Residue, then its C-alpha position, 0 to 999 in steps of 0.5 A: m626719283a632719279f635715284f631709282a633709275s640710277d646705276e647706284y640703285q642698280l648696284l645695291p645688294e639684292g636677293p630673296c626678299h619677303c617684301d611684306l614682313f608685317r607684324d601680322n605675317v609673323l608667328f611667335a612661339h612661347p616655349t616658356a613663360d620667359e621666352t618668345r621665339l620666332s616660329g615662322f612667317f607667311d604670306f609670300y604673295f609679294a616675295g621675290n628678288d629685290k633690294w635687301l634695303f627695301d625689305v628692311a625698310v618695309c619691316v621698319n615702316d610696320w614694326c617701328v612706327d607710332l601707329a597713330t602718327g606714322a612717326l618712327d619709334n626711334a628705340r624700336d628702329d634702332a634696335l631692329l637696325r642694330a640687330y640686322q646689321t650684326v648679321r649684314p651691315f649696310t653698305p655705304a650706298e645703302a646707309h646713304h639711301w636709307n630714307d629713300m627706301l623708307r619713303a619707297g616702302a611707304l609709297r608702295f603700301w599706300v598705293s596698294r592699299l588705295y587700290d584695294f580700298y577703292r577697287p576691291r577684288e572678290a577674295e575670301m581672305l582679302k580685307p582692305h586695310d586703311p590706306g590712310h595709315f601708310e599715307r601718314i607714314l609717307r608724309e612723316r618720311i617726307k617731312v623728316a630730313p634725310v637720315h643716313c644709317n651708319 
């Protein structure tokens, strides 16, 4: 896609990113019966300097989807994006390219899961995940008309 080779892409805000902030990489504490707090996150294997929009898209593609279909769960998606944007609103360019990043995040994890599934490495802690999950997510992101976040 031409966008990822463009000056506009190069100018998107960037900085330290986890790039793999899936539900299974986050810990929560329950100090009281009525309270849940984020207590930590781990698995920094893919961490680095990247576009913040990509990091958010990776999160949304895991935390805010219907697991059976890969479709976005609009209520969770809206809640996550509203919370994020109270701290750091998207720039106009980020809002315009939101769907591009959702697709990029889905493609990135589909390809990596295909690789791990068909070319497994010897690793005690590595369990290949179903690549079909992110194929479904990518197909959902492709068939949906571009969404621009505001």
